[in-house]
VMD Tcl script that draws the C-alpha trace (Angstrom):
set ca {
  {-8.72 25.13 -16.51}
  {-6.79 22.37 -18.18}
  {-2.95 22.70 -18.26}
  {-1.32 23.38 -21.57}
  {0.62 20.69 -23.44}
  {3.86 22.58 -22.76}
  {3.06 22.72 -19.02}
  {2.16 19.07 -18.93}
  {5.44 18.14 -20.63}
  {7.40 20.32 -18.19}
  {5.75 18.61 -15.29}
  {6.50 15.16 -16.67}
  {10.14 16.06 -16.99}
  {10.26 17.40 -13.42}
  {8.63 14.18 -12.06}
  {11.00 12.03 -14.08}
  {13.95 14.00 -12.88}
  {13.13 13.71 -9.13}
  {14.25 9.99 -8.76}
  {17.82 10.96 -9.86}
  {18.08 13.03 -6.71}
  {16.65 10.35 -4.42}
  {19.57 10.71 -2.11}
  {19.03 14.43 -1.50}
  {17.91 15.18 2.00}
  {17.30 18.69 3.33}
  {16.38 19.89 6.76}
  {13.61 22.48 6.44}
  {11.99 24.70 9.03}
  {8.28 25.25 8.41}
  {5.21 26.62 10.22}
  {1.67 25.16 9.89}
  {-1.64 26.60 10.96}
  {-5.18 25.30 11.43}
  {-8.40 26.81 12.85}
  {-9.68 25.33 16.09}
  {-13.21 24.23 15.28}
  {-15.74 23.59 18.09}
  {-12.94 23.63 20.65}
  {-11.24 20.48 19.20}
  {-7.58 21.44 19.68}
  {-6.39 17.86 18.98}
  {-7.86 17.88 15.48}
  {-6.52 21.35 14.87}
  {-3.07 20.21 15.99}
  {-3.11 17.31 13.52}
  {-4.04 19.59 10.66}
  {-1.41 22.15 11.61}
  {1.26 19.45 11.57}
  {0.09 18.28 8.11}
  {0.25 21.85 6.91}
  {3.75 22.35 8.20}
  {5.01 19.19 6.57}
  {3.41 20.11 3.27}
  {5.13 23.48 3.38}
  {8.42 21.78 4.23}
  {8.21 19.67 1.05}
  {7.12 22.76 -0.96}
  {10.23 24.56 0.21}
  {12.52 21.63 -0.58}
  {11.03 21.11 -4.02}
  {11.24 24.83 -4.65}
  {15.07 24.77 -4.26}
  {15.27 22.48 -7.29}
  {13.25 24.62 -9.63}
  {13.66 28.24 -10.68}
  {11.31 30.78 -9.19}
  {10.08 31.67 -12.66}
  {9.09 28.07 -13.34}
  {7.35 27.79 -9.99}
  {5.37 30.98 -10.72}
  {4.23 29.67 -14.13}
  {3.30 26.13 -12.95}
  {2.60 26.56 -9.21}
  {-0.86 25.06 -9.07}
  {-0.03 22.02 -11.15}
  {3.17 21.32 -9.23}
  {1.24 21.79 -5.95}
  {-1.37 19.23 -6.99}
  {1.06 16.61 -8.30}
  {4.09 16.87 -6.01}
  {3.21 18.66 -2.79}
  {0.14 16.45 -2.19}
  {2.55 13.59 -1.52}
  {4.34 15.48 1.25}
  {4.01 12.89 4.01}
  {5.59 10.24 1.83}
  {8.84 12.24 1.44}
  {9.22 13.45 4.99}
  {11.77 11.13 6.49}
  {11.77 12.57 9.95}
  {10.49 15.61 11.75}
  {10.36 17.16 15.19}
  {8.11 19.85 16.58}
  {10.10 22.84 17.81}
  {7.19 24.94 18.98}
  {3.41 24.81 19.21}
  {0.88 27.37 20.47}
  {-2.61 28.70 20.21}
  {-3.34 32.24 18.98}
  {-6.76 33.73 18.46}
  {-8.50 30.47 17.73}
  {-5.69 29.14 15.53}
  {-3.32 26.27 16.38}
  {0.24 26.92 15.20}
  {2.99 24.29 14.90}
  {6.58 24.84 13.95}
  {8.65 21.91 12.75}
  {12.12 20.90 11.60}
  {11.68 18.25 8.92}
  {14.15 16.13 6.95}
  {12.79 15.98 3.47}
  {14.02 13.54 0.85}
  {13.29 14.53 -2.75}
  {13.11 11.64 -5.14}
  {11.68 8.24 -5.82}
  {10.55 6.73 -2.50}
  {10.91 3.08 -3.68}
  {14.66 3.72 -4.14}
  {15.04 5.26 -0.72}
  {15.13 2.52 1.87}
  {14.87 4.91 4.85}
  {11.73 6.58 3.37}
  {10.20 3.23 2.39}
  {10.77 1.90 5.89}
  {9.01 4.93 7.38}
  {6.19 4.49 4.84}
  {5.74 0.87 5.90}
  {5.62 1.92 9.57}
  {2.90 4.30 8.73}
  {1.00 1.44 7.02}
  {1.47 -0.72 10.21}
  {4.14 -2.96 8.59}
  {1.81 -5.01 6.37}
  {2.65 -8.69 5.94}
  {2.67 -10.28 2.45}
  {1.63 -13.73 1.31}
  {2.67 -14.99 -2.17}
  {0.36 -17.30 -4.15}
  {2.09 -17.80 -7.55}
  {1.57 -21.07 -9.47}
  {4.66 -21.99 -11.54}
  {5.51 -24.29 -14.47}
  {9.03 -24.80 -15.67}
  {10.14 -26.45 -18.90}
  {9.84 -30.25 -18.56}
  {7.00 -30.13 -16.06}
  {3.66 -31.36 -17.26}
  {1.52 -29.20 -14.97}
  {1.57 -26.20 -12.67}
  {3.13 -26.42 -9.22}
  {1.74 -24.58 -6.17}
  {2.13 -24.96 -2.49}
  {-1.47 -24.56 -1.45}
  {-2.67 -27.86 -2.89}
  {-2.79 -29.98 -6.02}
  {0.65 -30.80 -7.49}
  {2.42 -30.23 -4.17}
  {0.19 -32.56 -2.33}
  {-0.60 -29.89 0.14}
  {2.97 -29.39 1.14}
  {5.42 -26.56 0.51}
  {7.30 -27.27 -2.70}
  {11.04 -27.63 -2.96}
  {12.97 -24.32 -3.51}
  {13.63 -25.15 -7.16}
  {9.88 -25.44 -7.84}
  {9.21 -21.99 -6.30}
  {11.62 -19.87 -8.39}
  {9.38 -16.82 -8.98}
  {7.96 -16.85 -5.47}
  {11.51 -16.87 -4.00}
  {12.78 -14.24 -6.41}
  {9.92 -11.81 -5.66}
  {10.30 -12.49 -1.90}
  {14.09 -11.82 -1.97}
  {13.79 -8.52 -3.85}
  {10.86 -7.21 -1.79}
  {12.49 -8.35 1.48}
  {15.56 -6.23 0.62}
  {13.23 -3.22 0.52}
  {11.79 -4.03 4.00}
  {8.67 -6.02 3.16}
  {7.81 -8.86 5.56}
  {6.22 -12.15 4.53}
  {3.98 -14.90 5.84}
  {5.92 -18.13 5.51}
  {3.89 -20.86 3.71}
  {5.85 -23.47 5.73}
  {3.54 -22.60 8.59}
  {0.42 -22.98 6.50}
  {0.98 -25.96 4.15}
  {-0.46 -29.41 4.89}
  {-3.51 -28.08 6.58}
  {-6.99 -28.55 5.23}
  {-7.85 -24.92 5.74}
  {-5.50 -23.73 2.93}
  {-6.19 -26.59 0.53}
  {-7.48 -25.11 -2.72}
  {-7.03 -27.68 -5.50}
  {-6.60 -25.27 -8.40}
  {-3.47 -23.69 -9.69}
  {-4.84 -20.33 -10.96}
  {-6.70 -18.64 -8.09}
  {-9.39 -16.10 -8.56}
  {-9.29 -13.08 -6.27}
  {-11.98 -14.60 -4.15}
  {-10.06 -17.89 -3.72}
  {-6.89 -16.07 -2.93}
  {-8.76 -14.00 -0.28}
  {-10.06 -17.24 1.23}
  {-6.54 -18.53 1.67}
  {-5.36 -15.15 3.01}
  {-8.05 -15.18 5.70}
  {-6.37 -18.08 7.41}
  {-3.27 -15.91 7.85}
  {-2.34 -12.46 9.14}
  {-1.41 -11.21 5.70}
  {-2.58 -7.70 4.75}
  {-1.35 -8.04 1.16}
  {-1.37 -11.02 -1.15}
  {0.47 -11.46 -4.39}
  {-1.41 -13.80 -6.79}
  {-0.58 -15.03 -10.23}
  {1.18 -17.50 -12.46}
  {4.59 -18.05 -14.02}
  {5.29 -20.23 -17.11}
  {8.57 -21.04 -18.81}
  {8.76 -22.25 -22.43}
  {11.44 -23.79 -24.60}
  {12.01 -21.52 -27.62}
  {13.33 -24.51 -29.58}
  {16.48 -22.75 -30.74}
  {20.13 -22.38 -29.81}
  {21.80 -19.08 -28.88}
  {23.94 -17.54 -31.69}
  {25.11 -20.82 -33.10}
  {26.22 -22.31 -29.78}
  {24.90 -25.36 -27.92}
  {23.12 -23.06 -25.42}
  {19.37 -23.57 -25.33}
  {17.10 -20.50 -25.19}
  {13.97 -20.21 -23.07}
  {11.35 -17.60 -22.36}
  {9.06 -17.02 -19.34}
  {5.97 -14.98 -18.62}
  {5.05 -13.87 -15.16}
  {1.62 -12.29 -14.46}
  {0.93 -11.20 -10.87}
  {-1.37 -8.80 -8.97}
  {-1.23 -7.51 -5.41}
  {-4.44 -7.44 -3.45}
  {-5.29 -5.55 -0.25}
  {-6.90 -8.26 1.92}
  {-8.88 -5.74 3.93}
  {-11.11 -4.72 1.04}
  {-10.16 -6.91 -1.97}
  {-8.76 -3.91 -3.89}
  {-6.11 -4.75 -6.51}
  {-3.38 -2.15 -5.83}
  {-0.73 -3.31 -8.24}
  {-0.29 -5.64 -11.20}
  {2.48 -6.72 -13.59}
  {2.77 -8.94 -16.61}
  {6.43 -9.22 -17.73}
  {8.56 -11.47 -19.95}
  {11.96 -12.98 -19.31}
  {14.56 -14.73 -21.45}
  {17.67 -16.78 -20.73}
  {19.98 -19.39 -22.20}
  {21.81 -22.38 -20.80}
  {23.36 -25.60 -21.98}
  {20.49 -27.32 -20.12}
  {16.96 -26.46 -21.27}
  {15.40 -26.73 -17.80}
  {18.17 -24.52 -16.33}
  {17.45 -22.01 -19.05}
  {13.78 -22.02 -18.08}
  {14.72 -21.50 -14.43}
  {16.83 -18.48 -15.23}
  {14.12 -17.02 -17.51}
  {11.65 -17.37 -14.58}
  {14.09 -15.56 -12.26}
  {14.59 -12.67 -14.74}
  {10.82 -12.28 -15.25}
  {10.22 -12.57 -11.49}
  {12.76 -9.81 -10.75}
  {11.09 -7.50 -13.26}
  {7.64 -8.25 -11.87}
  {8.80 -7.61 -8.30}
  {10.24 -4.20 -9.27}
  {6.93 -3.16 -10.98}
  {4.91 -4.32 -7.99}
  {7.14 -2.37 -5.53}
  {6.84 0.77 -7.63}
  {3.03 0.57 -7.81}
  {2.48 -0.49 -4.16}
  {4.62 2.28 -2.79}
  {2.93 4.91 -5.04}
  {-0.41 3.65 -3.71}
  {0.73 3.78 -0.08}
  {2.22 7.28 -0.51}
  {-1.07 8.52 -1.91}
  {-3.00 6.95 1.00}
  {-0.71 8.24 3.78}
  {-0.66 11.76 2.35}
  {-4.38 12.03 1.67}
  {-7.25 9.74 2.72}
  {-7.80 6.02 2.94}
  {-10.96 4.08 2.24}
  {-11.84 2.15 5.42}
  {-14.58 -0.57 5.38}
  {-16.43 -0.73 8.70}
  {-18.75 -3.56 9.66}
  {-21.05 -2.77 12.62}
  {-23.06 -5.54 14.41}
  {-25.70 -5.01 17.05}
  {-27.47 -2.21 15.21}
  {-30.95 -2.57 16.62}
  {-32.49 0.53 15.02}
  {-31.83 3.51 12.84}
  {-31.33 5.77 15.84}
  {-28.23 3.77 16.92}
  {-26.77 3.97 13.35}
  {-27.51 7.73 13.12}
  {-25.77 8.36 16.45}
  {-22.71 6.38 15.35}
  {-22.41 8.09 11.94}
  {-22.96 11.48 13.53}
  {-20.15 10.93 15.99}
  {-17.88 9.65 13.17}
  {-18.59 12.65 10.96}
  {-18.33 15.39 13.51}
  {-16.25 14.26 16.49}
  {-13.49 11.90 15.31}
  {-10.19 13.18 14.02}
  {-9.22 12.32 10.49}
  {-12.71 11.28 9.32}
  {-13.51 13.18 6.12}
  {-16.72 11.54 5.16}
  {-18.98 8.56 6.11}
  {-21.19 6.57 3.81}
  {-23.73 3.92 4.74}
  {-23.55 1.13 2.21}
  {-26.10 -1.29 3.66}
  {-28.03 -2.15 6.81}
  {-29.67 -5.54 7.20}
  {-30.54 -7.95 10.05}
  {-28.81 -5.85 12.72}
  {-25.59 -5.34 10.78}
  {-24.49 -2.26 8.92}
  {-21.67 -1.65 6.49}
  {-20.06 1.79 6.42}
  {-17.37 3.26 4.22}
  {-15.16 5.92 5.79}
  {-12.69 8.21 4.12}
  {-9.97 8.56 6.67}
  {-6.87 10.74 6.92}
  {-4.89 8.70 9.48}
  {-4.54 5.19 10.82}
  {-7.40 2.72 11.34}
  {-6.05 1.71 14.75}
  {-6.14 5.30 15.92}
  {-9.72 5.59 14.70}
  {-10.63 2.45 16.66}
  {-8.99 3.68 19.83}
  {-10.78 7.08 19.69}
  {-14.14 5.38 19.00}
  {-13.79 3.14 22.06}
  {-13.16 6.27 24.20}
  {-16.15 8.18 22.86}
  {-19.36 8.79 24.82}
  {-22.46 7.92 22.78}
  {-24.86 9.68 25.13}
  {-26.22 6.49 26.73}
  {-27.65 5.27 23.37}
  {-25.15 2.38 23.36}
  {-21.60 1.32 24.18}
  {-19.12 0.44 21.54}
  {-16.76 -2.52 21.40}
  {-13.94 -2.94 18.75}
  {-13.83 -6.55 17.64}
  {-11.02 -6.41 15.13}
  {-8.77 -3.85 13.42}
  {-6.88 -4.17 10.15}
  {-5.14 -1.63 7.95}
  {-8.28 -0.82 5.86}
  {-11.05 -2.45 7.74}
  {-12.69 -2.33 11.15}
  {-15.25 -4.49 12.92}
  {-17.40 -2.90 15.67}
  {-20.09 -4.18 17.95}
  {-22.75 -1.96 19.54}
  {-23.78 -2.93 23.05}
  {-26.99 -1.73 24.72}
}
mol new
graphics top color blue
foreach p $ca { graphics top sphere $p radius 0.5 }
foreach p [lrange $ca 0 end-1] q [lrange $ca 1 end] { graphics top cylinder $p $q radius 0.2 }
display resetview
């Protein structure tokens, strides 16, 4: 049944109100339970912990809203707020765990922060740790007033060398703001001047940007352009020149090519020098773009860590359908966190799978290496990234 307009409006107000209390942290005691299926206590324990943390957030949110309101809107609130429980749990410890009549029970004490996670540095740091501290590479071509063409460090105008700081205004602005939030970056100083990153075009397509990213360890790339223009007018009758800028950027997950955030924002400034006005306009637009990217990226990561992540798995050495069936069977029924497995293609001894995973890819890889595949084959993990995995089957 669809929610009423009144209920939807109420929910919107609740969600908007939460960031105002971003500093609120409560310690909550909660109990989680999960049935032990096929004797797999480890999987039941994971599910019990998730259940306890979800209940902890439910309890914390409940203190902010009247019981009458919760009764009227319980299901909708549950779907929209409680589903993000992991993202708001700053810290927890297990106080007791036990097995009773085929059910695994976990009791926790959790510190729950209610509010906007991108404004809570402690929560954001925890979120990044859960995402394995992804590294970021910025590929933004830039053109200031007075410059005849775009400048970019990966080739072309820059001659294959990193540009001077005053020619990387937007890149530096985005980097400074995101670094304050805990993001880590791949330094183009270590990449420039090498043939492997030479792409002689300013405006990169997603495929070209991914090609540059593959030469690095970046899990996230920010691609786009920034252009400043002279507005041809003075500011309020003074000698100050006015300028505008437009920054268009998108953030791409290098594991699977998914665009997880985008922003297209303007900026304006004035200065007695036209070029300086353009530089400030670029900074203003770059700052606004960075804030939009952070908001969307963290929202995406919260959703992934509190639900399931799509993991692309490339498997080589698949000699026959029996081997593939054995692998997918183990993945579906014997590996913690795997919700579903889809075979996308199989050709010339290589298969591509898509796994919906509640957990970390590195944990999935470690568990797969330890599994017994009944003598059909042995498995070797060749590479692990946040959202992708490469495996090799050995006879």
